[in-house]
Biopython code that builds the backbone (N, CA, C, O; Angstrom):
import numpy as np
from Bio.PDB.StructureBuilder import StructureBuilder

atoms = [
    (1, "MET", "N", (4.701, -0.147, 43.083)),
    (1, "MET", "CA", (4.060, -0.452, 42.099)),
    (1, "MET", "C", (4.313, -1.963, 41.126)),
    (1, "MET", "O", (5.193, -2.824, 41.137)),
    (2, "PRO", "N", (3.138, -1.770, 40.373)),
    (2, "PRO", "CA", (3.098, -3.460, 39.847)),
    (2, "PRO", "C", (4.106, -3.946, 38.910)),
    (2, "PRO", "O", (3.868, -3.445, 37.811)),
    (3, "ALA", "N", (5.075, -4.668, 38.874)),
    (3, "ALA", "CA", (5.733, -5.129, 37.790)),
    (3, "ALA", "C", (5.236, -5.528, 36.707)),
    (3, "ALA", "O", (4.543, -6.542, 36.626)),
    (4, "PHE", "N", (5.594, -4.615, 35.531)),
    (4, "PHE", "CA", (4.638, -5.199, 34.073)),
    (4, "PHE", "C", (6.035, -5.700, 32.983)),
    (4, "PHE", "O", (7.171, -5.240, 32.872)),
    (5, "SER", "N", (5.365, -6.777, 32.327)),
    (5, "SER", "CA", (6.225, -7.220, 31.461)),
    (5, "SER", "C", (6.516, -6.759, 30.153)),
    (5, "SER", "O", (5.696, -6.011, 29.620)),
    (6, "PRO", "N", (7.368, -7.025, 29.653)),
    (6, "PRO", "CA", (7.119, -5.753, 28.338)),
    (6, "PRO", "C", (6.324, -6.614, 27.140)),
    (6, "PRO", "O", (6.115, -7.824, 27.050)),
    (7, "ALA", "N", (6.024, -5.687, 26.403)),
    (7, "ALA", "CA", (5.427, -6.203, 24.878)),
    (7, "ALA", "C", (5.977, -6.971, 24.487)),
    (7, "ALA", "O", (7.196, -6.871, 24.351)),
    (8, "SER", "N", (5.401, -7.888, 24.198)),
    (8, "SER", "CA", (6.069, -9.005, 23.082)),
    (8, "SER", "C", (6.267, -8.346, 21.716)),
    (8, "SER", "O", (5.666, -7.316, 21.411)),
    (9, "ALA", "N", (7.266, -9.070, 20.768)),
    (9, "ALA", "CA", (7.203, -8.770, 19.410)),
    (9, "ALA", "C", (5.448, -8.565, 18.829)),
    (9, "ALA", "O", (4.815, -7.577, 18.457)),
    (10, "SER", "N", (5.115, -9.959, 18.973)),
    (10, "SER", "CA", (3.686, -10.139, 18.766)),
    (10, "SER", "C", (2.964, -9.178, 19.097)),
    (10, "SER", "O", (2.402, -8.703, 18.110)),
    (11, "GLN", "N", (2.635, -8.500, 20.352)),
    (11, "GLN", "CA", (1.721, -7.862, 20.712)),
    (11, "GLN", "C", (2.031, -6.284, 20.061)),
    (11, "GLN", "O", (1.049, -5.568, 19.862)),
    (12, "ASN", "N", (3.251, -5.819, 19.772)),
    (12, "ASN", "CA", (3.780, -4.867, 18.718)),
    (12, "ASN", "C", (3.208, -4.461, 17.813)),
    (12, "ASN", "O", (2.576, -3.426, 17.602)),
    (13, "ALA", "N", (3.610, -5.935, 16.848)),
    (13, "ALA", "CA", (2.971, -6.173, 15.615)),
    (13, "ALA", "C", (1.397, -5.958, 15.522)),
    (13, "ALA", "O", (0.947, -5.292, 14.589)),
    (14, "GLN", "N", (0.464, -6.574, 16.583)),
    (14, "GLN", "CA", (-0.642, -6.413, 16.469)),
    (14, "GLN", "C", (-1.178, -4.840, 16.910)),
    (14, "GLN", "O", (-2.293, -4.526, 16.494)),
    (15, "ALA", "N", (-0.523, -3.979, 17.625)),
    (15, "ALA", "CA", (-0.699, -2.524, 17.812)),
    (15, "ALA", "C", (-0.285, -2.204, 16.379)),
    (15, "ALA", "O", (-1.092, -1.424, 15.874)),
    (16, "THR", "N", (0.553, -2.496, 15.686)),
    (16, "THR", "CA", (0.808, -1.663, 14.523)),
    (16, "THR", "C", (-0.175, -2.277, 13.396)),
    (16, "THR", "O", (-0.625, -1.378, 12.684)),
    (17, "ASN", "N", (-0.479, -3.142, 13.160)),
    (17, "ASN", "CA", (-1.205, -3.807, 12.448)),
    (17, "ASN", "C", (-2.937, -3.305, 12.687)),
    (17, "ASN", "O", (-3.700, -3.171, 11.730)),
    (18, "THR", "N", (-3.338, -3.081, 14.077)),
    (18, "THR", "CA", (-4.249, -2.369, 13.786)),
    (18, "THR", "C", (-4.669, -0.830, 13.414)),
    (18, "THR", "O", (-5.734, -0.523, 12.877)),
    (19, "LEU", "N", (-3.835, -0.099, 13.723)),
    (19, "LEU", "CA", (-2.998, 1.079, 12.983)),
    (19, "LEU", "C", (-3.346, 0.974, 11.677)),
    (19, "LEU", "O", (-4.203, 1.624, 11.079)),
    (20, "THR", "N", (-2.362, -0.207, 11.108)),
    (20, "THR", "CA", (-2.669, -0.207, 9.662)),
    (20, "THR", "C", (-3.807, 0.061, 9.084)),
    (20, "THR", "O", (-4.201, 0.849, 8.224)),
    (21, "SER", "N", (-4.446, -1.120, 10.025)),
    (21, "SER", "CA", (-6.026, -1.341, 9.430)),
    (21, "SER", "C", (-6.628, -0.648, 9.496)),
    (21, "SER", "O", (-7.570, -0.919, 8.752)),
    (22, "GLY", "N", (-6.825, 0.544, 10.121)),
    (22, "GLY", "CA", (-7.613, 1.708, 9.920)),
    (22, "GLY", "C", (-7.323, 2.650, 9.086)),
    (22, "GLY", "O", (-8.139, 3.168, 8.324)),
    (23, "LYS", "N", (-5.864, 3.003, 9.192)),
    (23, "LYS", "CA", (-5.502, 3.499, 7.621)),
    (23, "LYS", "C", (-5.837, 3.003, 6.276)),
    (23, "LYS", "O", (-6.299, 3.727, 5.394)),
    (24, "GLU", "N", (-5.646, 2.026, 6.174)),
    (24, "GLU", "CA", (-6.486, 1.363, 4.975)),
    (24, "GLU", "C", (-7.990, 1.377, 5.062)),
    (24, "GLU", "O", (-8.653, 1.345, 4.026)),
    (25, "TYR", "N", (-8.426, 1.411, 5.968)),
    (25, "TYR", "CA", (-9.922, 1.541, 6.127)),
    (25, "TYR", "C", (-10.343, 2.874, 5.409)),
    (25, "TYR", "O", (-11.164, 3.032, 4.505)),
    (26, "LEU", "N", (-9.542, 3.802, 6.072)),
    (26, "LEU", "CA", (-9.985, 5.346, 5.727)),
    (26, "LEU", "C", (-9.662, 5.611, 4.196)),
    (26, "LEU", "O", (-10.380, 6.316, 3.486)),
    (27, "ARG", "N", (-8.660, 5.058, 3.815)),
    (27, "ARG", "CA", (-8.420, 4.920, 2.111)),
    (27, "ARG", "C", (-9.331, 4.859, 1.334)),
    (27, "ARG", "O", (-9.380, 5.443, 0.251)),
    (28, "GLY", "N", (-10.449, 3.888, 1.968)),
    (28, "GLY", "CA", (-11.119, 3.421, 0.884)),
    (28, "GLY", "C", (-12.500, 4.253, 1.018)),
    (28, "GLY", "O", (-13.628, 3.808, 0.807)),
    (29, "ASN", "N", (-12.224, 5.291, 1.335)),
    (29, "ASN", "CA", (-13.197, 6.368, 1.220)),
    (29, "ASN", "C", (-14.823, 5.958, 1.719)),
    (29, "ASN", "O", (-15.916, 5.988, 1.153)),
    (30, "PRO", "N", (-14.446, 5.646, 2.801)),
    (30, "PRO", "CA", (-16.167, 5.368, 4.035)),
    (30, "PRO", "C", (-16.828, 6.577, 4.376)),
    (30, "PRO", "O", (-16.155, 7.605, 4.455)),
    (31, "PRO", "N", (-18.117, 6.605, 4.600)),
    (31, "PRO", "CA", (-18.438, 7.604, 4.965)),
    (31, "PRO", "C", (-18.080, 8.204, 6.381)),
    (31, "PRO", "O", (-17.758, 7.702, 7.458)),
    (32, "VAL", "N", (-18.308, 9.725, 5.839)),
    (32, "VAL", "CA", (-17.788, 10.665, 6.865)),
    (32, "VAL", "C", (-18.260, 10.471, 8.410)),
    (32, "VAL", "O", (-17.609, 10.676, 9.434)),
    (33, "ALA", "N", (-19.723, 9.968, 8.243)),
    (33, "ALA", "CA", (-20.026, 9.493, 9.659)),
    (33, "ALA", "C", (-19.567, 8.516, 10.238)),
    (33, "ALA", "O", (-19.652, 8.473, 11.465)),
    (34, "ASP", "N", (-18.823, 7.238, 9.361)),
    (34, "ASP", "CA", (-18.216, 6.292, 10.187)),
    (34, "ASP", "C", (-17.073, 6.908, 10.648)),
    (34, "ASP", "O", (-16.671, 6.742, 11.800)),
    (35, "THR", "N", (-16.345, 7.823, 9.586)),
    (35, "THR", "CA", (-14.510, 7.961, 10.051)),
    (35, "THR", "C", (-14.421, 9.087, 10.995)),
    (35, "THR", "O", (-13.330, 9.606, 11.233)),
    (36, "VAL", "N", (-15.704, 9.565, 11.643)),
    (36, "VAL", "CA", (-15.124, 10.947, 12.404)),
    (36, "VAL", "C", (-15.149, 10.628, 13.657)),
    (36, "VAL", "O", (-14.452, 11.331, 14.390)),
    (37, "PRO", "N", (-15.841, 9.635, 14.216)),
    (37, "PRO", "CA", (-15.274, 9.137, 16.072)),
    (37, "PRO", "C", (-14.127, 8.236, 15.717)),
    (37, "PRO", "O", (-13.461, 8.170, 16.750)),
    (38, "LEU", "N", (-13.567, 7.525, 14.810)),
    (38, "LEU", "CA", (-12.281, 6.221, 14.555)),
    (38, "LEU", "C", (-11.296, 7.239, 15.454)),
    (38, "LEU", "O", (-10.935, 6.798, 16.545)),
    (39, "PRO", "N", (-10.798, 8.701, 15.023)),
    (39, "PRO", "CA", (-9.796, 9.369, 15.732)),
    (39, "PRO", "C", (-9.837, 9.094, 16.772)),
    (39, "PRO", "O", (-8.913, 8.429, 17.242)),
    (40, "ASP", "N", (-11.025, 9.526, 17.643)),
    (40, "ASP", "CA", (-11.001, 10.569, 18.694)),
    (40, "ASP", "C", (-10.403, 9.707, 19.977)),
    (40, "ASP", "O", (-9.756, 10.426, 20.738)),
    (41, "PRO", "N", (-10.476, 8.419, 20.348)),
    (41, "PRO", "CA", (-9.807, 7.726, 21.217)),
    (41, "PRO", "C", (-8.244, 7.605, 21.160)),
    (41, "PRO", "O", (-7.561, 7.358, 22.153)),
    (42, "LEU", "N", (-7.695, 7.825, 19.768)),
    (42, "LEU", "CA", (-6.387, 7.565, 19.760)),
    (42, "LEU", "C", (-5.469, 8.814, 19.635)),
    (42, "LEU", "O", (-4.239, 8.824, 19.613)),
    (43, "LEU", "N", (-6.533, 10.115, 19.539)),
    (43, "LEU", "CA", (-5.797, 11.077, 19.766)),
    (43, "LEU", "C", (-6.004, 11.649, 20.923)),
    (43, "LEU", "O", (-5.577, 12.778, 21.162)),
    (44, "ASP", "N", (-6.686, 10.938, 21.783)),
    (44, "ASP", "CA", (-7.022, 11.640, 23.440)),
    (44, "ASP", "C", (-5.769, 11.982, 24.181)),
    (44, "ASP", "O", (-4.971, 11.158, 24.629)),
    (45, "THR", "N", (-5.676, 13.355, 24.268)),
    (45, "THR", "CA", (-4.674, 13.613, 25.065)),
    (45, "THR", "C", (-5.186, 14.101, 26.713)),
    (45, "THR", "O", (-4.260, 14.293, 27.502)),
    (46, "ASP", "N", (-6.208, 14.243, 27.084)),
    (46, "ASP", "CA", (-6.838, 14.647, 28.328)),
    (46, "ASP", "C", (-6.548, 12.831, 29.546)),
    (46, "ASP", "O", (-6.607, 12.691, 30.767)),
    (47, "THR", "N", (-6.321, 12.046, 28.674)),
    (47, "THR", "CA", (-6.214, 10.671, 29.521)),
    (47, "THR", "C", (-5.107, 9.931, 29.330)),
    (47, "THR", "O", (-4.341, 10.368, 28.471)),
    (48, "ASP", "N", (-4.833, 9.054, 29.814)),
    (48, "ASP", "CA", (-3.432, 8.202, 29.784)),
    (48, "ASP", "C", (-3.460, 7.086, 28.463)),
    (48, "ASP", "O", (-2.551, 6.312, 28.165)),
    (49, "THR", "N", (-4.767, 7.244, 27.780)),
    (49, "THR", "CA", (-4.960, 6.441, 26.970)),
    (49, "THR", "C", (-4.503, 6.504, 25.589)),
    (49, "THR", "O", (-4.010, 5.543, 24.998)),
    (50, "GLY", "N", (-4.712, 7.864, 25.005)),
    (50, "GLY", "CA", (-4.187, 8.310, 23.685)),
    (50, "GLY", "C", (-2.844, 7.866, 23.417)),
    (50, "GLY", "O", (-1.805, 7.762, 24.070)),
    (51, "VAL", "N", (-3.244, 7.619, 22.139)),
    (51, "VAL", "CA", (-1.494, 7.728, 21.506)),
    (51, "VAL", "C", (-0.409, 8.686, 21.626)),
    (51, "VAL", "O", (0.719, 8.377, 22.011)),
    (52, "PRO", "N", (-0.757, 9.802, 21.305)),
    (52, "PRO", "CA", (0.158, 10.707, 21.735)),
    (52, "PRO", "C", (0.997, 10.894, 23.322)),
    (52, "PRO", "O", (2.200, 11.128, 23.442)),
    (53, "VAL", "N", (0.177, 10.751, 24.257)),
    (53, "VAL", "CA", (0.492, 11.028, 25.411)),
    (53, "VAL", "C", (1.228, 9.310, 25.746)),
    (53, "VAL", "O", (2.321, 9.237, 26.308)),
    (54, "LEU", "N", (0.546, 8.176, 25.364)),
    (54, "LEU", "CA", (1.612, 7.066, 25.704)),
    (54, "LEU", "C", (2.878, 7.016, 24.834)),
    (54, "LEU", "O", (3.933, 6.710, 25.387)),
    (55, "LEU", "N", (2.865, 7.264, 23.643)),
    (55, "LEU", "CA", (3.948, 7.530, 22.761)),
    (55, "LEU", "C", (5.189, 8.254, 23.538)),
    (55, "LEU", "O", (6.339, 7.840, 23.682)),
    (56, "GLY", "N", (4.637, 9.373, 23.956)),
    (56, "GLY", "CA", (5.562, 10.238, 24.712)),
    (56, "GLY", "C", (6.190, 9.843, 25.805)),
    (56, "GLY", "O", (7.284, 10.286, 26.158)),
    (57, "ASP", "N", (5.480, 8.915, 26.456)),
    (57, "ASP", "CA", (5.687, 8.355, 28.105)),
    (57, "ASP", "C", (6.549, 7.244, 27.397)),
    (57, "ASP", "O", (7.591, 7.099, 28.035)),
    (58, "ILE", "N", (6.482, 6.341, 26.217)),
    (58, "ILE", "CA", (7.394, 5.442, 26.152)),
    (58, "ILE", "C", (8.765, 5.879, 25.876)),
    (58, "ILE", "O", (9.790, 5.342, 26.295)),
    (59, "LEU", "N", (8.664, 6.973, 25.082)),
    (59, "LEU", "CA", (10.021, 7.698, 24.369)),
    (59, "LEU", "C", (10.895, 8.133, 25.938)),
    (59, "LEU", "O", (11.999, 7.772, 26.344)),
    (60, "ARG", "N", (9.796, 9.102, 26.591)),
    (60, "ARG", "CA", (10.658, 9.578, 27.743)),
    (60, "ARG", "C", (11.101, 8.471, 28.887)),
    (60, "ARG", "O", (12.048, 8.765, 29.616)),
    (61, "ASP", "N", (10.572, 7.466, 29.021)),
    (61, "ASP", "CA", (11.072, 6.484, 29.626)),
    (61, "ASP", "C", (12.303, 5.615, 29.063)),
    (61, "ASP", "O", (13.206, 5.223, 29.802)),
    (62, "ALA", "N", (12.253, 5.360, 27.735)),
    (62, "ALA", "CA", (13.488, 4.621, 27.137)),
    (62, "ALA", "C", (14.682, 5.567, 27.135)),
    (62, "ALA", "O", (15.798, 5.075, 26.967)),
    (63, "ALA", "N", (14.509, 7.255, 27.355)),
    (63, "ALA", "CA", (15.835, 8.078, 27.250)),
    (63, "ALA", "C", (16.037, 7.912, 28.494)),
    (63, "ALA", "O", (17.193, 7.680, 28.845)),
    (64, "ARG", "N", (14.835, 7.992, 29.634)),
    (64, "ARG", "CA", (15.347, 7.874, 31.089)),
    (64, "ARG", "C", (16.370, 6.962, 31.023)),
    (64, "ARG", "O", (17.542, 7.332, 31.089)),
    (65, "LEU", "N", (15.924, 5.310, 30.845)),
    (65, "LEU", "CA", (16.419, 4.376, 30.970)),
    (65, "LEU", "C", (18.139, 4.221, 30.346)),
    (65, "LEU", "O", (19.202, 3.795, 30.797)),
    (66, "ALA", "N", (17.756, 4.715, 29.323)),
    (66, "ALA", "CA", (19.123, 4.593, 28.577)),
    (66, "ALA", "C", (20.125, 5.768, 28.998)),
    (66, "ALA", "O", (21.305, 5.637, 28.673)),
    (67, "SER", "N", (19.774, 6.772, 29.615)),
    (67, "SER", "CA", (20.649, 7.575, 30.624)),
    (67, "SER", "C", (21.094, 7.174, 31.833)),
    (67, "SER", "O", (22.208, 7.491, 32.249)),
    (68, "ASP", "N", (20.339, 6.513, 32.432)),
    (68, "ASP", "CA", (20.475, 5.991, 33.907)),
    (68, "ASP", "C", (21.591, 4.969, 33.881)),
    (68, "ASP", "O", (22.646, 5.057, 34.509)),
    (69, "GLN", "N", (21.165, 3.830, 32.943)),
    (69, "GLN", "CA", (21.995, 2.936, 32.607)),
    (69, "GLN", "C", (23.209, 2.706, 32.002)),
    (69, "GLN", "O", (23.763, 1.608, 32.039)),
    (70, "THR", "N", (23.621, 3.597, 31.490)),
    (70, "THR", "CA", (24.615, 3.922, 30.871)),
    (70, "THR", "C", (25.678, 4.541, 31.608)),
    (70, "THR", "O", (25.450, 5.256, 32.583)),
    (71, "ASP", "N", (26.912, 4.276, 31.150)),
    (71, "ASP", "CA", (28.556, 4.797, 32.233)),
    (71, "ASP", "C", (28.513, 5.835, 31.394)),
    (71, "ASP", "O", (29.074, 6.676, 32.097)),
    (72, "GLN", "N", (28.224, 6.435, 30.299)),
    (72, "GLN", "CA", (28.320, 7.567, 29.813)),
    (72, "GLN", "C", (27.719, 8.730, 30.532)),
    (72, "GLN", "O", (26.612, 8.502, 31.018)),
    (73, "SER", "N", (28.266, 10.066, 30.724)),
    (73, "SER", "CA", (27.154, 11.325, 31.097)),
    (73, "SER", "C", (26.492, 11.593, 30.296)),
    (73, "SER", "O", (26.692, 11.309, 29.115)),
    (74, "VAL", "N", (25.296, 12.361, 30.842)),
    (74, "VAL", "CA", (24.390, 12.849, 29.922)),
    (74, "VAL", "C", (25.210, 14.554, 29.547)),
    (74, "VAL", "O", (25.773, 15.492, 30.112)),
    (75, "THR", "N", (24.733, 14.037, 28.091)),
    (75, "THR", "CA", (25.404, 15.614, 27.132)),
    (75, "THR", "C", (24.088, 16.340, 26.963)),
    (75, "THR", "O", (22.960, 15.876, 27.134)),
    (76, "ASP", "N", (24.488, 17.747, 26.539)),
    (76, "ASP", "CA", (23.660, 18.536, 26.444)),
    (76, "ASP", "C", (23.057, 18.506, 25.550)),
    (76, "ASP", "O", (22.162, 19.347, 25.473)),
    (77, "GLU", "N", (23.214, 17.638, 24.549)),
    (77, "GLU", "CA", (22.125, 17.197, 23.204)),
    (77, "GLU", "C", (21.179, 15.923, 24.108)),
    (77, "GLU", "O", (19.960, 16.076, 24.180)),
    (78, "ILE", "N", (21.793, 14.774, 24.723)),
    (78, "ILE", "CA", (20.974, 13.993, 25.225)),
    (78, "ILE", "C", (19.751, 14.849, 26.276)),
    (78, "ILE", "O", (18.550, 14.587, 26.202)),
    (79, "ARG", "N", (20.325, 15.880, 27.223)),
    (79, "ARG", "CA", (19.657, 16.427, 27.768)),
    (79, "ARG", "C", (17.951, 17.001, 27.230)),
    (79, "ARG", "O", (16.830, 16.747, 27.670)),
    (80, "LEU", "N", (18.475, 17.929, 26.006)),
    (80, "LEU", "CA", (17.501, 18.433, 25.262)),
    (80, "LEU", "C", (16.687, 17.857, 24.903)),
    (80, "LEU", "O", (15.532, 18.240, 25.090)),
    (81, "ILE", "N", (17.039, 16.440, 24.093)),
    (81, "ILE", "CA", (16.052, 15.360, 23.812)),
    (81, "ILE", "C", (15.054, 15.206, 24.941)),
    (81, "ILE", "O", (13.918, 15.681, 24.939)),
    (82, "ILE", "N", (15.592, 14.507, 25.880)),
    (82, "ILE", "CA", (14.890, 13.944, 26.829)),
    (82, "ILE", "C", (13.534, 15.338, 27.491)),
    (82, "ILE", "O", (12.356, 15.177, 27.811)),
    (83, "ASP", "N", (14.298, 16.458, 27.474)),
    (83, "ASP", "CA", (13.409, 17.679, 27.906)),
    (83, "ASP", "C", (12.471, 17.724, 27.039)),
    (83, "ASP", "O", (11.320, 17.833, 27.462)),
    (84, "GLY", "N", (12.757, 17.637, 25.327)),
    (84, "GLY", "CA", (11.955, 17.822, 24.402)),
    (84, "GLY", "C", (10.606, 16.696, 24.383)),
    (84, "GLY", "O", (9.466, 17.007, 24.040)),
    (85, "LEU", "N", (10.989, 15.501, 24.779)),
    (85, "LEU", "CA", (10.052, 14.620, 25.181)),
    (85, "LEU", "C", (9.002, 14.942, 26.152)),
    (85, "LEU", "O", (7.791, 14.839, 25.955)),
    (86, "ARG", "N", (9.648, 15.384, 27.334)),
    (86, "ARG", "CA", (9.159, 15.594, 28.418)),
    (86, "ARG", "C", (7.457, 16.455, 28.061)),
    (86, "ARG", "O", (6.352, 16.238, 28.556)),
    (87, "VAL", "N", (7.845, 17.329, 27.138)),
    (87, "VAL", "CA", (6.692, 18.342, 26.654)),
    (87, "VAL", "C", (5.895, 18.269, 25.715)),
    (87, "VAL", "O", (4.925, 18.980, 25.454)),
    (88, "MET", "N", (6.469, 17.057, 24.999)),
    (88, "MET", "CA", (5.222, 16.400, 23.960)),
    (88, "MET", "C", (4.308, 16.387, 23.919)),
    (88, "MET", "O", (3.751, 16.904, 22.951)),
    (89, "PRO", "N", (3.568, 15.783, 24.951)),
    (89, "PRO", "CA", (2.275, 15.736, 25.197)),
    (89, "PRO", "C", (1.323, 17.204, 25.737)),
    (89, "PRO", "O", (0.134, 17.447, 25.530)),
    (90, "THR", "N", (2.039, 17.769, 26.257)),
    (90, "THR", "CA", (1.542, 19.138, 26.580)),
    (90, "THR", "C", (1.361, 19.774, 25.662)),
    (90, "THR", "O", (0.339, 20.450, 25.537)),
    (91, "ALA", "N", (2.586, 19.712, 24.518)),
    (91, "ALA", "CA", (1.924, 20.732, 23.476)),
    (91, "ALA", "C", (0.730, 20.742, 22.532)),
    (91, "ALA", "O", (0.212, 21.633, 21.859)),
    (92, "GLY", "N", (0.379, 18.991, 22.773)),
    (92, "GLY", "CA", (-0.313, 18.566, 21.787)),
    (92, "GLY", "C", (-1.886, 18.959, 22.636)),
    (92, "GLY", "O", (-2.786, 19.269, 21.855)),
    (93, "LYS", "N", (-2.185, 18.962, 23.835)),
    (93, "LYS", "CA", (-2.902, 19.833, 24.511)),
    (93, "LYS", "C", (-3.055, 21.356, 24.148)),
    (93, "LYS", "O", (-4.173, 21.848, 23.998)),
    (94, "ALA", "N", (-1.765, 22.172, 23.995)),
    (94, "ALA", "CA", (-2.488, 23.284, 23.751)),
    (94, "ALA", "C", (-3.126, 23.389, 22.263)),
    (94, "ALA", "O", (-3.813, 24.330, 21.866)),
    (95, "ARG", "N", (-2.865, 22.558, 21.725)),
    (95, "ARG", "CA", (-3.815, 22.694, 19.965)),
    (95, "ARG", "C", (-4.863, 22.466, 20.324)),
    (95, "ARG", "O", (-5.406, 23.423, 19.771)),
    (96, "GLY", "N", (-5.692, 21.943, 20.843)),
    (96, "GLY", "CA", (-6.612, 21.060, 21.061)),
    (96, "GLY", "C", (-7.257, 22.151, 21.920)),
    (96, "GLY", "O", (-8.319, 21.931, 22.502)),
]
sb = StructureBuilder()
sb.init_structure("model")
sb.init_model(0)
sb.init_chain("A")
sb.init_seg("    ")
for serial, (resi, resn, name, xyz) in enumerate(atoms, 1):
    if name == "N":
        sb.init_residue(resn, " ", resi, " ")
    sb.init_atom(name, np.array(xyz, "f"), 0.0, 1.0, " ", f" {name:<3s}", serial, name[0])
structure = sb.get_structure()
């Protein structure tokens, strides 16, 4: 598996700014024909690039790392959180 470097604060800010720009654009009442295609790539749950899938992966991996790298045993509450994060993208697919 290739080694990846962590996203920098600048990259995280750029992603947040991009989403904020989209939000502000939509609040400006653009034509519907221009707005309908905008969320499609963001909400794509059929690939690994949609925000729900990516965010679910990030949260699950962070929870797994926190669990694996601490001296504390995993409590039932932590296990429920991790299990809930595992099914998050699947729940999105069921709605679409």
